[in-house]
N, C-alpha and C positions, 0 to 999 in steps of 0.2 A: 967680897961681898957686892952684891947687885946695885947698881945705882938706879936712880929715878929714870933716868934716859934708857937704860937698858931695859927696864920694867915697862916703860912706854913703848918702845921698840916690840917688846914680846907681846904686850896687849894687842898691839896693832897686827901683829902677825896671826895671832891666835883668833881674834875676834874682828876681822875687817869690817864686817857689816856693822857692828857698833862702833868701831873706830871712825867709819865714815859719817855716821850721824854725829859723834863727838866733833869731827872736824867742822862740820857745817856750823855747829853751835859756836865752836871756837872762833871760827872766822867772824861769825855775826857779832860776838863780844869783842874781839881782840884784832879783827882785820887779817890775820894771817895764821897758819899753822907753822911752828918752827920748834923743833927738838929742844931748843935752849930754854923754851918755856913749858917743858913737859910737866912740871909740877901743876901749874895753873890748868893745863889741858885736862887733867883729871877732874878738876872742877866742872869742866865742860861736858866730860863724859858723864858725871853725876847729873848735870842738867838734862842731857839728852835722855838719860835713863828715866828720869822723872817725867818727861813728856811721854815716853812709852807707857809708863804707869798710868799717866791720865787717860790714855787710850786704850788701856788693858792690852797692850800688844807685846809679843816676844817674851812671855813669861819664862819660858824654858831656857830660852837664849840668855836672859838675864840671871837666872839661877846658875847657869854654868859658868858665867863671868864671876859671880859673886863666890862660887866655890874656888876658882881659880885664885881669886884675890885673897881668899882666906889663907890658901895654902901659902901664897907669897907673902902674907902678913906674917905667918908663923916662921918662915925661913928667911925673910928679908933682913936687910940691913936696917939700921935705925932710920936712915933717910927714907927708905922705902915704906917702912912702917908709918912714919910720920906723914908721908905723902898719902897714903891709903887712909889713914885716920882723918886728917885734916882736910884735905883736898877732894877726897872722894866720900867716904862714909858720912862726914858731917853735912854734906850737901844733898844727900840722898832724902827721897821723900818730901823735898821742898814744894808746898803747895798741892800735894796730892791728896785728895780726899781720903779719909780713912778707909772707906769701903773699897777704893781702888788700890790703896796702899797695902792691904791686907794680904793677898797672895804673894805679893813680893816680899814682904816682911816675913812671912811664913818660911820662904826659901832663903832668907838671908841666914848665913851660919851664925851660930851662937857667938863666937868671937867678935865678929863684925856687929852684932846686935849690941854686944857690950860696950864698943866703941861709940856706937850711936847713942846709947842710953847714957854713957859717961858724959857726952856733951850737952844732950838735950833732956836728960833726966826723966824722959817718958818716951813710950813707943808712938809711932806715927799713926796707929789704929786706935 
């Protein structure tokens, strides 16, 4: 089964542009990027995605990431599934106005929407 660290490496390989943004956010919050803290890095990824949403940027790229994460949630270990749920999905849409969140919410796969709604109890739009 895949570990969070392996998932982190694969996200970085497949989405280097989004990983670079997450790295900047992670350094701002934590001072450095280290694979030992991969779980918390996914929170930084969520924060960087929220910044893109607030500027209505890279919708298609975010959609590609969401679809990949959805597949990994389906296939992943309990550790990876928990990371996706708690560190990434729960932090999506933070302080993003509904009108800006709408297109990103629309491209979020149903399974990930279910995780979001399970925590927040209402959609971000």
